[in-house]
BALOBA-1460 file (C-alpha; in Angstrom, 3 decimals):
// residues 219
<rec num="1" residu="x" x="-0.411" y="0.061" z="0.013"/>
<rec num="2" residu="x" x="1.568" y="3.327" z="-1.104"/>
<rec num="3" residu="x" x="2.443" y="6.059" z="1.893"/>
<rec num="4" residu="x" x="0.711" y="9.441" z="2.117"/>
<rec num="5" residu="x" x="2.889" y="12.355" z="0.865"/>
<rec num="6" residu="x" x="2.938" y="14.404" z="3.923"/>
<rec num="7" residu="x" x="0.673" y="17.355" z="4.915"/>
<rec num="8" residu="x" x="2.572" y="20.401" z="4.097"/>
<rec num="9" residu="x" x="1.298" y="23.245" z="6.598"/>
<rec num="10" residu="x" x="2.085" y="26.947" z="7.672"/>
<rec num="11" residu="x" x="4.850" y="25.860" z="10.009"/>
<rec num="12" residu="x" x="7.002" y="23.823" z="7.585"/>
<rec num="13" residu="x" x="7.689" y="27.622" z="6.182"/>
<rec num="14" residu="x" x="8.514" y="29.366" z="9.706"/>
<rec num="15" residu="x" x="12.245" y="30.370" z="9.508"/>
<rec num="16" residu="x" x="14.318" y="29.812" z="12.966"/>
<rec num="17" residu="x" x="13.999" y="33.497" z="12.974"/>
<rec num="18" residu="x" x="11.999" y="35.541" z="15.512"/>
<rec num="19" residu="x" x="12.664" y="38.975" z="13.780"/>
<rec num="20" residu="x" x="9.444" y="40.173" z="12.339"/>
<rec num="21" residu="x" x="10.862" y="41.135" z="9.012"/>
<rec num="22" residu="x" x="11.923" y="37.338" z="8.498"/>
<rec num="23" residu="x" x="8.787" y="36.306" z="9.010"/>
<rec num="24" residu="x" x="6.786" y="38.084" z="6.670"/>
<rec num="25" residu="x" x="9.452" y="37.259" z="3.879"/>
<rec num="26" residu="x" x="9.138" y="33.842" z="4.820"/>
<rec num="27" residu="x" x="5.185" y="34.292" z="4.882"/>
<rec num="28" residu="x" x="5.519" y="35.825" z="1.108"/>
<rec num="29" residu="x" x="5.920" y="31.904" z="0.142"/>
<rec num="30" residu="x" x="3.820" y="30.176" z="2.363"/>
<rec num="31" residu="x" x="1.950" y="27.091" z="0.704"/>
<rec num="32" residu="x" x="0.363" y="26.015" z="3.637"/>
<rec num="33" residu="x" x="-3.321" y="26.050" z="2.358"/>
<rec num="34" residu="x" x="-4.419" y="26.779" z="-0.871"/>
<rec num="35" residu="x" x="-5.609" y="30.541" z="-0.015"/>
<rec num="36" residu="x" x="-2.470" y="31.908" z="-1.700"/>
<rec num="37" residu="x" x="-3.210" y="30.231" z="-5.460"/>
<rec num="38" residu="x" x="-6.220" y="33.089" z="-5.795"/>
<rec num="39" residu="x" x="-4.579" y="35.706" z="-3.619"/>
<rec num="40" residu="x" x="-2.527" y="38.922" z="-5.195"/>
<rec num="41" residu="x" x="-0.233" y="38.535" z="-2.159"/>
<rec num="42" residu="x" x="0.834" y="37.288" z="1.623"/>
<rec num="43" residu="x" x="-0.446" y="40.535" z="3.918"/>
<rec num="44" residu="x" x="1.316" y="40.068" z="6.915"/>
<rec num="45" residu="x" x="1.111" y="41.740" z="9.956"/>
<rec num="46" residu="x" x="2.589" y="45.623" z="10.672"/>
<rec num="47" residu="x" x="3.567" y="47.484" z="13.628"/>
<rec num="48" residu="x" x="6.467" y="47.844" z="16.228"/>
<rec num="49" residu="x" x="8.227" y="44.497" z="17.428"/>
<rec num="50" residu="x" x="8.016" y="46.246" z="20.768"/>
<rec num="51" residu="x" x="4.211" y="46.922" z="20.538"/>
<rec num="52" residu="x" x="2.486" y="46.787" z="23.394"/>
<rec num="53" residu="x" x="-1.422" y="46.303" z="22.148"/>
<rec num="54" residu="x" x="-1.613" y="43.557" z="18.827"/>
<rec num="55" residu="x" x="-4.761" y="44.451" z="17.221"/>
<rec num="56" residu="x" x="-5.856" y="40.822" z="15.198"/>
<rec num="57" residu="x" x="-8.477" y="41.198" z="13.002"/>
<rec num="58" residu="x" x="-10.238" y="38.118" z="10.295"/>
<rec num="59" residu="x" x="-8.192" y="38.220" z="6.693"/>
<rec num="60" residu="x" x="-7.004" y="40.795" z="4.364"/>
<rec num="61" residu="x" x="-10.204" y="42.457" z="2.305"/>
<rec num="62" residu="x" x="-9.655" y="43.422" z="-1.637"/>
<rec num="63" residu="x" x="-8.100" y="46.707" z="-1.001"/>
<rec num="64" residu="x" x="-5.446" y="45.032" z="1.434"/>
<rec num="65" residu="x" x="-4.953" y="42.163" z="-0.895"/>
<rec num="66" residu="x" x="-3.906" y="44.553" z="-3.708"/>
<rec num="67" residu="x" x="-1.616" y="46.510" z="-1.397"/>
<rec num="68" residu="x" x="0.078" y="44.026" z="0.983"/>
<rec num="69" residu="x" x="-0.992" y="46.004" z="4.211"/>
<rec num="70" residu="x" x="-3.244" y="45.467" z="6.858"/>
<rec num="71" residu="x" x="-6.748" y="47.207" z="7.625"/>
<rec num="72" residu="x" x="-5.958" y="50.012" z="4.829"/>
<rec num="73" residu="x" x="-9.666" y="49.238" z="3.493"/>
<rec num="74" residu="x" x="-12.891" y="50.491" z="4.397"/>
<rec num="75" residu="x" x="-12.586" y="48.438" z="7.840"/>
<rec num="76" residu="x" x="-9.412" y="49.829" z="8.509"/>
<rec num="77" residu="x" x="-10.810" y="53.541" z="7.883"/>
<rec num="78" residu="x" x="-13.489" y="52.682" z="10.296"/>
<rec num="79" residu="x" x="-11.229" y="51.386" z="12.975"/>
<rec num="80" residu="x" x="-9.017" y="54.552" z="12.638"/>
<rec num="81" residu="x" x="-12.304" y="56.124" z="13.611"/>
<rec num="82" residu="x" x="-12.966" y="54.062" z="16.890"/>
<rec num="83" residu="x" x="-9.322" y="53.860" z="18.015"/>
<rec num="84" residu="x" x="-9.048" y="57.803" z="17.518"/>
<rec num="85" residu="x" x="-12.666" y="58.079" z="19.656"/>
<rec num="86" residu="x" x="-11.081" y="55.308" z="22.244"/>
<rec num="87" residu="x" x="-7.623" y="57.638" z="22.578"/>
<rec num="88" residu="x" x="-5.711" y="54.954" z="20.919"/>
<rec num="89" residu="x" x="-2.648" y="55.990" z="18.376"/>
<rec num="90" residu="x" x="-2.717" y="53.529" z="15.790"/>
<rec num="91" residu="x" x="1.086" y="53.799" z="14.972"/>
<rec num="92" residu="x" x="2.223" y="52.298" z="17.740"/>
<rec num="93" residu="x" x="-0.010" y="49.295" z="17.852"/>
<rec num="94" residu="x" x="0.441" y="45.966" z="15.926"/>
<rec num="95" residu="x" x="-1.963" y="44.960" z="13.462"/>
<rec num="96" residu="x" x="-2.571" y="41.746" z="11.632"/>
<rec num="97" residu="x" x="-5.008" y="38.893" z="10.402"/>
<rec num="98" residu="x" x="-5.310" y="35.437" z="11.750"/>
<rec num="99" residu="x" x="-5.435" y="34.354" z="7.986"/>
<rec num="100" residu="x" x="-2.375" y="35.873" z="5.347"/>
<rec num="101" residu="x" x="-4.646" y="35.644" z="2.067"/>
<rec num="102" residu="x" x="-7.712" y="37.564" z="1.026"/>
<rec num="103" residu="x" x="-10.063" y="34.775" z="0.424"/>
<rec num="104" residu="x" x="-13.193" y="35.445" z="-1.664"/>
<rec num="105" residu="x" x="-15.445" y="34.828" z="-4.668"/>
<rec num="106" residu="x" x="-16.120" y="36.271" z="-7.577"/>
<rec num="107" residu="x" x="-19.646" y="38.275" z="-8.316"/>
<rec num="108" residu="x" x="-21.448" y="36.930" z="-10.868"/>
<rec num="109" residu="x" x="-21.070" y="39.699" z="-13.035"/>
<rec num="110" residu="x" x="-17.897" y="42.894" z="-13.470"/>
<rec num="111" residu="x" x="-14.807" y="42.088" z="-11.422"/>
<rec num="112" residu="x" x="-15.533" y="42.667" z="-7.661"/>
<rec num="113" residu="x" x="-14.612" y="40.205" z="-5.313"/>
<rec num="114" residu="x" x="-16.718" y="39.007" z="-2.857"/>
<rec num="115" residu="x" x="-15.294" y="38.587" z="0.633"/>
<rec num="116" residu="x" x="-15.591" y="34.754" z="1.886"/>
<rec num="117" residu="x" x="-15.214" y="33.907" z="5.442"/>
<rec num="118" residu="x" x="-12.202" y="31.419" z="5.783"/>
<rec num="119" residu="x" x="-12.988" y="27.854" z="7.064"/>
<rec num="120" residu="x" x="-11.805" y="26.520" z="10.632"/>
<rec num="121" residu="x" x="-9.431" y="24.411" z="8.602"/>
<rec num="122" residu="x" x="-7.603" y="27.649" z="6.979"/>
<rec num="123" residu="x" x="-7.997" y="29.460" z="10.337"/>
<rec num="124" residu="x" x="-5.783" y="26.573" z="12.003"/>
<rec num="125" residu="x" x="-3.321" y="26.153" z="8.909"/>
<rec num="126" residu="x" x="-2.320" y="29.906" z="8.975"/>
<rec num="127" residu="x" x="-2.089" y="29.735" z="13.032"/>
<rec num="128" residu="x" x="1.515" y="29.163" z="13.268"/>
<rec num="129" residu="x" x="1.981" y="32.956" z="11.594"/>
<rec num="130" residu="x" x="-0.173" y="34.372" z="14.289"/>
<rec num="131" residu="x" x="1.470" y="32.344" z="17.058"/>
<rec num="132" residu="x" x="5.189" y="33.863" z="15.415"/>
<rec num="133" residu="x" x="3.817" y="37.115" z="15.205"/>
<rec num="134" residu="x" x="2.785" y="36.943" z="19.010"/>
<rec num="135" residu="x" x="5.987" y="35.474" z="20.200"/>
<rec num="136" residu="x" x="8.132" y="38.133" z="18.286"/>
<rec num="137" residu="x" x="5.615" y="41.244" z="19.701"/>
<rec num="138" residu="x" x="5.249" y="40.045" z="23.149"/>
<rec num="139" residu="x" x="2.081" y="42.705" z="23.692"/>
<rec num="140" residu="x" x="0.651" y="43.215" z="27.377"/>
<rec num="141" residu="x" x="-3.062" y="43.659" z="25.336"/>
<rec num="142" residu="x" x="-4.596" y="41.656" z="22.604"/>
<rec num="143" residu="x" x="-7.614" y="42.856" z="20.677"/>
<rec num="144" residu="x" x="-9.322" y="40.240" z="18.556"/>
<rec num="145" residu="x" x="-11.582" y="42.100" z="15.962"/>
<rec num="146" residu="x" x="-14.737" y="39.588" z="15.148"/>
<rec num="147" residu="x" x="-15.350" y="35.655" z="15.539"/>
<rec num="148" residu="x" x="-12.536" y="34.841" z="13.371"/>
<rec num="149" residu="x" x="-9.554" y="36.111" z="15.406"/>
<rec num="150" residu="x" x="-11.241" y="35.311" z="18.529"/>
<rec num="151" residu="x" x="-11.695" y="31.801" z="17.838"/>
<rec num="152" residu="x" x="-8.213" y="31.672" z="16.488"/>
<rec num="153" residu="x" x="-6.225" y="32.870" z="19.713"/>
<rec num="154" residu="x" x="-9.237" y="31.409" z="22.520"/>
<rec num="155" residu="x" x="-10.434" y="28.081" z="20.690"/>
<rec num="156" residu="x" x="-13.308" y="27.352" z="18.441"/>
<rec num="157" residu="x" x="-15.903" y="26.963" z="21.359"/>
<rec num="158" residu="x" x="-15.414" y="30.883" z="21.781"/>
<rec num="159" residu="x" x="-18.451" y="32.593" z="21.143"/>
<rec num="160" residu="x" x="-18.058" y="36.536" z="20.863"/>
<rec num="161" residu="x" x="-21.514" y="37.333" z="21.617"/>
<rec num="162" residu="x" x="-21.131" y="35.801" z="25.185"/>
<rec num="163" residu="x" x="-18.050" y="37.063" z="25.923"/>
<rec num="164" residu="x" x="-17.730" y="40.445" z="23.983"/>
<rec num="165" residu="x" x="-15.435" y="42.822" z="26.104"/>
<rec num="166" residu="x" x="-14.418" y="40.865" z="28.765"/>
<rec num="167" residu="x" x="-11.149" y="40.704" z="29.861"/>
<rec num="168" residu="x" x="-9.607" y="37.060" z="29.323"/>
<rec num="169" residu="x" x="-6.603" y="35.339" z="29.107"/>
<rec num="170" residu="x" x="-4.827" y="32.973" z="26.228"/>
<rec num="171" residu="x" x="-5.662" y="29.628" z="26.925"/>
<rec num="172" residu="x" x="-3.159" y="26.983" z="28.407"/>
<rec num="173" residu="x" x="-2.359" y="25.820" z="24.397"/>
<rec num="174" residu="x" x="-0.801" y="29.292" z="23.583"/>
<rec num="175" residu="x" x="2.119" y="30.080" z="25.030"/>
<rec num="176" residu="x" x="3.020" y="33.769" z="25.552"/>
<rec num="177" residu="x" x="5.424" y="36.136" z="26.938"/>
<rec num="178" residu="x" x="3.633" y="38.778" z="29.064"/>
<rec num="179" residu="x" x="0.614" y="36.977" z="29.959"/>
<rec num="180" residu="x" x="-0.966" y="39.218" z="27.922"/>
<rec num="181" residu="x" x="-4.961" y="40.208" z="28.429"/>
<rec num="182" residu="x" x="-7.521" y="39.621" z="25.708"/>
<rec num="183" residu="x" x="-10.229" y="41.833" z="24.765"/>
<rec num="184" residu="x" x="-12.402" y="40.577" z="22.029"/>
<rec num="185" residu="x" x="-15.050" y="42.581" z="20.024"/>
<rec num="186" residu="x" x="-16.734" y="43.550" z="16.566"/>
<rec num="187" residu="x" x="-14.831" y="43.256" z="13.952"/>
<rec num="188" residu="x" x="-14.970" y="46.853" z="11.994"/>
<rec num="189" residu="x" x="-16.607" y="45.069" z="8.694"/>
<rec num="190" residu="x" x="-19.264" y="44.189" z="10.905"/>
<rec num="191" residu="x" x="-19.945" y="47.525" z="11.749"/>
<rec num="192" residu="x" x="-19.861" y="48.429" z="8.326"/>
<rec num="193" residu="x" x="-21.952" y="45.683" z="6.936"/>
<rec num="194" residu="x" x="-24.882" y="45.979" z="9.728"/>
<rec num="195" residu="x" x="-28.240" y="47.777" z="9.574"/>
<rec num="196" residu="x" x="-27.845" y="51.406" z="8.538"/>
<rec num="197" residu="x" x="-29.449" y="52.709" z="11.995"/>
<rec num="198" residu="x" x="-27.710" y="50.412" z="14.113"/>
<rec num="199" residu="x" x="-24.254" y="51.556" z="13.174"/>
<rec num="200" residu="x" x="-23.792" y="54.373" z="15.986"/>
<rec num="201" residu="x" x="-24.554" y="51.827" z="18.353"/>
<rec num="202" residu="x" x="-22.548" y="49.488" z="16.781"/>
<rec num="203" residu="x" x="-19.589" y="52.268" z="16.839"/>
<rec num="204" residu="x" x="-20.259" y="53.275" z="20.086"/>
<rec num="205" residu="x" x="-19.542" y="49.554" z="21.238"/>
<rec num="206" residu="x" x="-16.440" y="48.896" z="19.545"/>
<rec num="207" residu="x" x="-14.936" y="52.124" z="20.730"/>
<rec num="208" residu="x" x="-16.111" y="50.790" z="24.208"/>
<rec num="209" residu="x" x="-14.064" y="47.638" z="24.059"/>
<rec num="210" residu="x" x="-10.973" y="49.294" z="22.626"/>
<rec num="211" residu="x" x="-11.604" y="51.584" z="25.895"/>
<rec num="212" residu="x" x="-11.692" y="48.577" z="27.964"/>
<rec num="213" residu="x" x="-8.281" y="47.331" z="26.182"/>
<rec num="214" residu="x" x="-6.668" y="50.607" z="26.298"/>
<rec num="215" residu="x" x="-7.307" y="50.562" z="30.143"/>
<rec num="216" residu="x" x="-5.426" y="46.645" z="30.292"/>
<rec num="217" residu="x" x="-1.709" y="48.579" z="29.669"/>
<rec num="218" residu="x" x="0.243" y="48.259" z="32.541"/>
<rec num="219" residu="x" x="1.313" y="51.506" z="33.408"/>
């Protein structure tokens, strides 16, 4: 009986270095799942290695896929607004996504690419990159933007609706320096996709949760 070829995962592409530039360069060649084949490029995290707060989203969107930078599209602009209202400067933050490639389906007409939520398998496959970033940055606080980001770090049983805005800790299977506080909140795109009449309240909830996260920074 022929032996099966070994399964390739993102972990096979991790460099020995923990330098963020080295990690980003290695991630550009990752073939740990099939999402790379349709995406324009890998979109790695961005920010200083010593960032005290780390923001984790779901995956890059259309504009992020084209630019190679995280949170530069409509959701990123709304995140910038929420950060300003929460009194948080974005520049010192480290911002990344649980999945590093844009997953989409083409629109039936035209050239528009429609976001598609990554599968649990894809999130797990990409998790070694997120854990490597976590190890390299060693933040004091992690903000999970949306359910996919939260489940990538807190486990698949995590329910955002039950624990949004709470101060949590990483589970035992995630090793992290500084024992960071974790706050899960809405993804900015959820605010944009929601009913127009509810957006003001949703944005206020996001801002409130960001303030909770900022309050966990050590003085």
